[in-house]
KEMARMAR-338276 format. One line per 4 residues: number of its first residue (from 1); their letters; for each residue x, y, z of C-alpha. Coordinates in steps of 0.05 Angstrom, whole numbers, plus 5000, padded with zeros to 4 digits. Layout:
residues N
NUM) a) X,Y,Z ~ ... .
END
This chain:
residues 100
1) mahl) 5829,2318,4079 ~ 5852,2395,4078 ~ 5908,2426,4037 ~ 5945,2482,4062 .
5) disi) 6003,2525,4034 ~ 6053,2533,4087 ~ 6123,2574,4089 ~ 6185,2547,4126 .
9) lgqq) 6248,2587,4120 ~ 6213,2627,4064 ~ 6201,2561,4023 ~ 6135,2544,4004 .
13) ykmg) 6105,2476,4012 ~ 6033,2445,3999 ~ 6014,2402,4059 ~ 5956,2357,4071 .
17) cpdg) 5925,2352,4143 ~ 5856,2321,4171 ~ 5796,2372,4166 ~ 5792,2414,4224 .
21) eedn) 5867,2411,4237 ~ 5883,2469,4195 ~ 5895,2516,4253 ~ 5935,2467,4290 .
25) lers) 5981,2453,4229 ~ 5985,2532,4220 ~ 6005,2539,4294 ~ 6060,2482,4292 .
29) vsqf) 6088,2517,4223 ~ 6090,2585,4262 ~ 6123,2549,4322 ~ 6175,2512,4279 .
33) nnkl) 6188,2579,4240 ~ 6200,2615,4307 ~ 6247,2563,4330 ~ 6285,2559,4267 .
37) knmr) 6296,2636,4267 ~ 6316,2636,4339 ~ 6369,2584,4320 ~ 6392,2619,4256 .
41) dhap) 6401,2683,4306 ~ 6446,2640,4345 ~ 6486,2606,4291 ~ 6481,2652,4229 .
45) grrn) 6522,2617,4186 ~ 6483,2549,4179 ~ 6448,2530,4115 ~ 6372,2525,4122 .
49) eqli) 6378,2450,4114 ~ 6423,2446,4176 ~ 6379,2489,4211 ~ 6315,2441,4198 .
53) vmaa) 6356,2377,4217 ~ 6377,2410,4284 ~ 6310,2433,4305 ~ 6278,2366,4283 .
57) lnyc) 6334,2326,4326 ~ 6312,2384,4384 ~ 6242,2364,4377 ~ 6255,2290,4376 .
61) heln) 6295,2300,4436 ~ 6245,2337,4474 ~ 6193,2287,4458 ~ 6227,2229,4486 .
65) vekm) 6247,2269,4551 ~ 6165,2278,4551 ~ 6156,2205,4543 ~ 6202,2184,4595 .
69) knek) 6172,2229,4640 ~ 6106,2207,4626 ~ 6125,2135,4634 ~ 6156,2146,4701 .
73) ytqe) 6091,2186,4724 ~ 6053,2124,4698 ~ 6093,2075,4736 ~ 6088,2121,4802 .
77) lnqr) 6008,2124,4796 ~ 6005,2046,4781 ~ 6046,2037,4842 ~ 6001,2088,4883 .
81) iqll) 5940,2045,4860 ~ 5968,1984,4874 ~ 5982,2003,4945 ~ 5916,2035,4956 .
85) qeti) 5883,1968,4930 ~ 5927,1929,4976 ~ 5907,1979,5032 ~ 5833,1970,5021 .
89) eqal) 5833,1895,5015 ~ 5868,1891,5078 ~ 5820,1936,5117 ~ 5762,1900,5088 .
93) lplt) 5793,1830,5108 ~ 5771,1831,5179 ~ 5703,1844,5158 ~ 5697,1789,5113 .
97) edke) 5730,1739,5167 ~ 5680,1763,5218 ~ 5615,1749,5174 ~ 5644,1673,5169 .
END
C-alpha cells in the first residue's frame, strides 16, 4: 500500500492507494481540484465544504448517467447477439433436416 500527501483546495491529506496506482490517484486529485476551481470561479461565495459536496454529487450523477448508458448498450448488444444466434440457427436448420 502506497501513501501519498495530496492537497484539495489547499487542505493537505494523507491518502493510501494500492501500489502502482499513485499516478492515477494524483491525476484524480488534479482533476478534482480543477473541477473545484471551476466551480469556485462560477460560485465565488461558496465554502470549500459546499464546493466539495457539490462536486461529489456531480461526479455521482455523471457516473450514474454513464452506468445507464452502459446498461442500455449492453442490452442492445445482447439483443443483437440473440438475433444473430437465432438467424444462424434458422440458417442451419434446413441442413440438419436434409441429413436426416
